[in-house]
C-alpha positions as CSV (number, residue, x, y, z in Angstrom):
1,M,5.5,-61.0,85.9
2,A,8.9,-58.9,85.6
3,I,9.8,-55.2,86.9
4,G,12.0,-53.2,85.2
5,N,13.5,-53.0,81.7
6,T,15.5,-55.2,80.6
7,A,19.3,-54.6,78.4
8,A,17.2,-54.2,75.3
9,D,15.3,-51.6,76.1
10,F,18.1,-49.7,77.9
11,R,20.2,-49.6,74.8
12,E,17.0,-48.7,72.2
13,K,17.1,-45.3,75.0
14,H,21.0,-44.6,75.0
15,D,23.4,-46.9,73.0
16,K,23.7,-43.9,70.0
17,N,25.1,-46.6,67.6
18,D,21.5,-48.4,68.0
19,I,20.0,-44.9,67.6
20,I,21.1,-43.8,64.4
21,H,21.0,-47.2,62.5
22,R,17.1,-47.4,63.9
23,R,17.0,-43.5,62.2
24,V,18.8,-44.3,59.1
25,K,16.5,-47.2,58.6
26,A,13.5,-45.3,59.1
27,A,14.2,-42.8,56.9
28,L,15.4,-44.6,54.0
29,K,11.9,-46.6,54.4
30,T,10.7,-43.2,54.2
31,L,12.2,-42.5,51.0
32,T,10.7,-45.4,49.4
33,K,12.7,-47.5,46.5
34,D,11.7,-45.8,43.8
35,R,13.3,-41.8,45.0
36,W,16.9,-40.3,46.2
37,L,17.4,-37.2,48.0
38,Y,20.7,-35.0,48.5
39,E,23.4,-36.4,51.0
40,G,22.0,-33.1,53.2
41,D,18.5,-33.2,53.0
42,F,17.8,-37.3,53.6
43,V,20.6,-36.1,57.2
44,K,17.9,-33.6,58.2
45,L,14.8,-36.3,57.0
46,A,16.9,-38.7,59.5
47,K,16.9,-36.6,62.1
48,L,21.1,-37.0,62.5
49,A,24.1,-34.2,62.4
50,Q,26.0,-34.3,59.9
51,V,28.6,-35.8,62.3
52,Q,26.1,-38.7,63.0
53,W,26.1,-39.5,59.3
54,S,29.4,-39.4,58.4
55,Q,30.3,-42.1,61.0
56,V,27.5,-44.3,59.9
57,A,27.6,-44.1,56.4
58,D,29.9,-46.3,55.0
59,R,27.9,-48.9,56.3
60,Y,24.7,-47.3,53.9
61,A,27.5,-46.8,51.0
62,D,25.1,-49.1,48.4
63,F,22.9,-46.9,48.9
64,V,24.7,-43.6,48.1
65,V,25.8,-42.5,44.4
66,V,28.5,-40.0,43.7
67,A,27.5,-37.5,41.2
68,K,28.8,-34.4,39.2
69,G,27.7,-31.6,40.3
70,I,26.1,-29.6,37.0
71,G,24.9,-25.5,36.9
72,R,25.7,-22.4,39.1
73,G,27.8,-23.1,42.2
74,Y,28.1,-26.7,41.7
75,Q,30.6,-27.2,38.0
76,G,32.1,-30.5,38.5
77,Q,32.2,-30.7,42.4
78,P,30.5,-33.9,43.5
79,R,27.2,-34.6,45.3
80,R,26.2,-36.9,46.8
81,V,23.1,-38.3,47.0
82,V,21.1,-41.5,48.8
83,C,18.7,-43.7,47.6
84,G,15.7,-45.7,48.9
85,S,17.4,-48.3,47.5
86,T,20.5,-50.0,46.2
87,R,18.7,-51.2,43.2
88,L,17.7,-47.5,42.0
89,A,22.0,-46.5,43.4
90,A,23.1,-49.2,40.9
91,K,20.8,-47.5,37.9
92,L,21.9,-43.8,39.3
93,R,25.8,-45.1,38.9
94,E,25.2,-46.0,35.8
95,V,23.5,-42.7,34.7
96,A,26.1,-41.0,37.0
97,Q,29.1,-42.4,34.8
98,A,27.9,-41.9,31.5
């Protein structure tokens, strides 16, 4: 019987990148494949700071759609949404470009 923790245990508890990616993956799983959230709401769901998300957002670009904002306060300003699946993101990109 081994005593103590492994390197994997240490990484799980103390490696920021590992923790951030696990939180993002858990939030994507919670979101489900046919749902989306605005980026700010997704960051809250993942229990991340905006800075942490910005450090890894490029790795999840297939899940992110940039749409032109519509309505009061958002006229023409891009809004980013995070989708629960890459398939949904592709579908929403088609709508956003129309």
